[in-house]
N, C-alpha and C positions, 0 to 999 in steps of 0.2 A: 039559892045561894051561889051556885055555879055560874048562872047567867049574870048575876050581879057583879061577881068578881071579873068576869070577862068584859063586862061593860066598863068597869073602872079601868082595866088595862087598856081598852080601846081609847077611852077618853084621855088617858095619860099619853098614849102614843100620838094622838091628834095634837094635844097641847104642846108637847116637846117637838113634834115634827113641824109645827108652825112657828116655833121660836127661831128667830133669826140668829145665825151663828155670830160670834164675836169676831171682829176683824182688827188686825193691827194694820192701820192704814197710813201711808204717807200721801198727802194730798197737796196739790198745787193749783192755784187759781189764776186765770188771766181775764181781766175785764175786757169785754168787747166794746170798743168806743161807740158812743152815741146809742147805746143799747142797754137794756136791763139784763142782758144775757151774760153768762159767765162760762168760759171754757175751762174745764177741769182736766188735769192730768193726775191719775191716781195709780197707786201700787199697793195692793192689799194682800195680806196673808191671813188665812183662816185655819180652822182645824184640819188635821190630817194632811198638812202640807198643801192646802189649797191656795193657789196663787192666782189672783185676778189683777189685771193691769190694763191701762188704756186711757182713752179720752172720752169725755161726754160734755154735753151742753145743757145747762140748767138756767132757769130764771133766777134772779137774785133772791126771790121770795121762797124758792124751793131749797130744802135741805138735802145735802148730798148723802146718799145711802148706797153702799156697795151692792146690797141685795136688790135694789130697784133701778140701778143704773142701766141706761141704754148706751152701750159702747158705740163709739164711732169707728169706722174702719179706716183709721188713719194712723200713720207712723211719724210723719213730719209735716209741718206747715211749709208752704212755699212762699207765703207772704203773711203780713199781719192781718188777722181776721177783721172783717168789716161787719157792720151791723146787718147787712143783707147777704153777704157771700163770704165763703172761705175756699181757698185753693190749697189742696193738700196732697201728700204722697202716701200711698199704702204699699208696704212691703209684704208681699205674699210669701209665706214660708210653706214650702211643699212638705208633706208629711213623711214621705219615704224617699230615701236617697235615690232609688232607682227611677223615681218620677222626675228627677231633675233633668231638664233638657240642656242644651248648650247655653252658655252664658248670654243672656239677653239684657241689653242696657237701655232699650227703649221701652215705653209702656206696653204692657201686654193687654191692658184694657183702660178705657177712659169712661167714666160714668159720673152721674150726679145723684145726690140724695137731698132731702130737706129735713131739717130738724129745728124745731122751735122757731119756725119762720125764716130760717137761714138756708140759702142754697149752698150746698157743699159740692164742689167739683173735685173729683178724686182721680189721680193718675196712679194706676196700679203697676208696680214693678216686681219682677221676679227676684226673690231673695238671693239666689245663686249669682245673679248678675250684679245686683247692687252691692253685695258684700265684697265683691272683687273690685269695686270702684271706691271703697272707703279708704282714701289715700292718706288721711291725716288724723293723728291722735296725739294730744299733748297736754301737759299740766304746767301752769305758770302762776307766779305771783305778780301782782301789779301794785303800783304806788299811787295811782289816781285814775279817775275816769270822767267822761262826759257823756251826755245822752242827747241825741236829737230825736226827731219824730220817728225816724225809721232805723236808726243805728245806735250802737254803743261804741265808745272809743276808750281803749285802755292804754295807759301810759306807764313807762318805767317798768317793763316786764323783766322777770328773771325766770329762766327755765328750771323746772323741777325735774321733769322727765318728758320724753317724747321727742318729736322731730324739731329741728332748729327752725325758728322763724326767720323770715327775710329781714325783719327789723324788730328790735326790742324797745324802740322808742315809742312806737304806736302800733296798736292792733285795732282795726276797725271791723266790726261784725254786724250783720243785719239782725234786727229784732224779729221776733216771732217764735223761734225755738230757743228761747232764753229761759233757763230755770234757775231760780235762786233758792239755795238751801240756807236756813238760818237757825240760830240758837234760840233758846227760850226768851232772851232779851231782845230779839229781833236783830241781832248782829249777823252780818253776812258771813257764812262759813265757806261757801263755794258757789260759783256761778258756772253753769254748764251752757255752752252754746253749740248747737248743731246747725251747720250751714250746708244746705243741699244746693249744689250747682248743677243746672241743666243746660244743655246746648240749645240752639234755636229750634232744633227738631225734637226736643224733649228727651234727648239721651242723657243718662246720668253721667256727669263728668267727675264729680267727687262728692263725698259726704265728709265734711271736716268737723271734728269734735274738739272743742277747747274746754278745759277745766281751769278756771281762774279763781285764785284766792287773794283777797286783799291783804296787803302787808301792814294795814292800819285798821283801826276800829271803824267799820263802815256799817251803817244801819240800812235795813231793807227799805225803809221809808224814803230814802234818798233816791230811789228809782221810781219811775212812774208805773202805773198799772197797765199801761198800753204796750202790747207786744211782748210782755214779760210775765212768766209764771212765778208767783210768789208762794212760798210754802205756807200752808194753813196750819197753825198750831192748835 
């Protein structure tokens, strides 16, 4: 009887130990042009304050799962992903304050990996250096927009908070690090754009973050899937 009881306990531990935890996940997807691959950006909270976030690439036939994801070591894109290559930035966060060297603005390492048949070139930067080059942060409303293959153009801006723009008639931003948050009815809530600027010798010049909200009813479908992350409901 004793051994039977222990066996039952062991089986229960195995069953519950193999059960995947439930995650509260915010997920964004960006279609890679001329490819069946999708680049995902995710932010997930699990039990006991477990927080997992990052990027991954999956085929369109694969279902996203936090527990099975293979994270990519990237923080920002430097250009719009292509079917065969991606150029990205990795910001390395040092674990202990005493490990921080002097501020370094150039890459500490350059390397490449391959995922799902795509070559990913990564420039790694030191967090202590990149954080001191983040020169711009602001939130604005806009009255209209246009989209080209590589850029987004926002018109009729009003500042909500942050630094003053050079012009409120037009703001042009590059696509790639564009994230669209939406409501249940696919109305745009906010568009975040992170633009990383490098010098010719790959030194970080600035990381500019824009938070843009439409002043009218705008649907996510009015934006293409190319170079833009859209929220997955």
